[in-house]
C-alpha positions in Angstrom: -23.2 13.1 8.2 -21.8 10.2 9.7 -18.9 9.9 6.6 -17.9 13.4 7.2 -17.4 12.5 10.7 -15.5 9.6 9.7 -13.4 11.5 7.2 -12.4 13.9 9.9 -11.6 11.0 12.0 -9.1 9.9 9.4 -7.9 13.3 9.0 -7.1 13.7 12.6 -5.3 9.6 12.4 -3.2 11.0 9.7 -1.9 14.0 11.5 -1.2 11.8 14.7 0.7 9.4 12.3 2.7 11.9 10.9 3.6 13.0 14.3 4.8 9.4 15.4 1.8 9.0 17.8 1.0 5.3 16.0 -1.4 4.2 19.0 -3.4 7.2 18.9 -3.6 7.2 15.1 -4.7 3.6 15.2 -7.5 4.4 17.7 -8.9 7.3 15.4 -8.6 4.6 12.3 -10.6 2.2 13.8 -13.1 4.5 14.9 -13.7 5.9 11.4 -13.7 2.5 10.2 -16.5 1.2 12.9 -18.6 4.5 11.7 -18.2 3.7 8.1 -19.1 0.2 8.5 -22.2 0.6 10.4 -23.5 3.8 9.2 -26.1 3.2 6.2 -25.3 4.8 2.7 -21.5 5.1 3.1 -20.0 3.9 -0.3 -17.9 1.0 0.0 -14.7 3.0 -1.3 -14.9 5.1 1.9 -14.4 1.8 3.9 -11.5 0.8 1.6 -9.8 4.1 2.1 -9.6 3.7 5.9 -8.5 0.1 5.6 -5.7 0.7 3.3 -4.6 3.7 5.6 -4.7 1.6 8.6 -2.7 -1.5 6.5 -0.1 1.6 5.8 0.0 2.2 9.4 0.5 -1.3 10.5 3.1 -1.6 7.8 4.9 1.2 9.7 4.2 -0.6 13.0 5.7 -4.0 11.9 2.2 -5.0 12.4 2.2 -7.2 9.3 -0.2 -9.6 10.0 -2.8 -6.6 10.8 -1.9 -4.7 7.8 -2.4 -8.0 5.6 -5.8 -8.2 6.7 -6.5 -4.4 6.3 -4.9 -4.2 3.0 -6.6 -7.4 1.5 -9.9 -6.1 2.8 -9.5 -2.9 1.0 -8.4 -4.9 -2.2 -11.5 -6.6 -2.0 -13.6 -3.7 -2.1 -12.0 -1.7 -4.7 -10.6 -4.2 -7.1 -13.2 -3.8 -9.3 -12.5 -0.1 -9.7 -8.6 -0.8 -10.7 -8.0 2.8 -10.1 -5.1 4.6 -8.6 -6.2 4.0 -5.2 -6.3 0.4 -6.2 -3.2 0.2 -7.6 -1.9 1.9 -4.0 -3.5 -1.0 -2.1 -1.6 -3.7 -4.4 1.6 -1.8 -4.1 0.9 -1.8 -0.4 0.2 -5.7 -0.3 3.3 -6.0 -2.6 5.5 -4.0 0.2 3.8 -6.2 2.9 5.1 -9.4 1.2 8.4 -7.9 0.7 8.4 -7.3 4.4 7.6 -10.8 5.1 10.4 -12.0 2.7 7.8 -13.5 -0.1 8.9 -12.2 -3.3 7.2 -14.2 -5.4 3.8 -12.8 -3.9 5.0 -9.4 -4.0 5.8 -9.4 -7.3 2.3 -11.0 -8.2 0.5 -8.3 -6.3 2.5 -5.6 -7.8 1.9 -6.8 -11.4 -1.8 -7.2 -10.7 -2.3 -3.9 -12.9 0.0 -4.7 -15.6 -2.6 -5.5 -18.2 -4.0 -1.8 -17.7 -0.8 -0.3 -17.2 -1.8 0.5 -13.7 1.4 -0.1 -11.8 2.9 2.2 -9.5 6.8 3.0 -8.5 7.7 0.9 -5.2 9.0 3.9 -4.0 6.3 5.5 -1.9 7.4 8.7 -2.2 7.6 8.9 -5.9 6.6 12.2 -7.3 4.6 10.4 -10.1 2.4 8.8 -7.1 1.7 12.2 -5.7 0.2 13.5 -8.9 -1.8 10.0 -9.1 0.0 8.8 -12.0 0.6 5.1 -13.3 3.8 4.1 -14.8 4.0 1.5 -17.7 5.7 -1.9 -17.0 8.0 -1.0 -19.8 9.0 2.3 -18.0 9.6 0.3 -14.9 13.0 -1.3 -14.0 12.9 -4.1 -11.5 15.2 -4.7 -8.7 17.8 -7.0 -10.0 18.2 -8.7 -6.7 14.9 -9.7 -5.7 12.7 -9.0 -8.8 9.9 -7.8 -6.8 10.0 -4.2 -6.6 9.7 -1.6 -9.6 11.0 1.9 -10.0 10.5 4.3 -12.5 14.1 5.3 -12.3 17.6 5.1 -10.4 16.3 8.3 -8.4 13.4 6.5 -6.9 15.3 3.2 -6.5 17.9 5.0 -4.7 15.5 7.1 -2.7 13.8 3.6 -1.5 16.9 2.0 -0.9 17.2 2.5 2.6 13.7 0.7 3.2 14.3 -1.8 0.6 17.4 -3.2 1.6 16.0 -4.2 4.9 14.0 -6.8 3.0 16.0 -7.5 -0.4 17.5 -10.8 -0.7 18.4 -12.5 -3.8 16.3 -15.2 -4.9 18.2 -18.8 -4.2 20.3 -20.2 -6.9 18.7 -22.9 -9.0 19.9 -26.4 -8.0 21.0 -28.8 -10.5 
């Protein structure tokens, strides 16, 4: 019963987030997280889903250290799964490090699913992601400038450019 209550809180938090009420959304996610962490018998994946959602919210709020804590915790729970949800968390962590200007870490996190072709397009609103479809690394193009964002096509890269251009910087030139 506790997990159903927490799921309802997650749904409320999502609605509040979509309405732009980030503070109220955060409160609902934190309440859901507290329930899921304390109630017996709730699967770890439920905790990871709330941690990931809260991490995404913190990214939107620009609270990068809080986002990092939530997303790394979510990954620690789901890393053995290597499923679509895990790939979403890895891409969120890649987005986090992209925002922090650490392109090497962003690339490292986004490539973690490479061996199983469990990578995602870096466009958060990619149509493949809404269908829970992975992309093969060989079918993804990489941002020519920063080398840490991967796209399934020019349309997704174009749609993500408004967000990505805020953080994208070319790699420093090699010194001789």
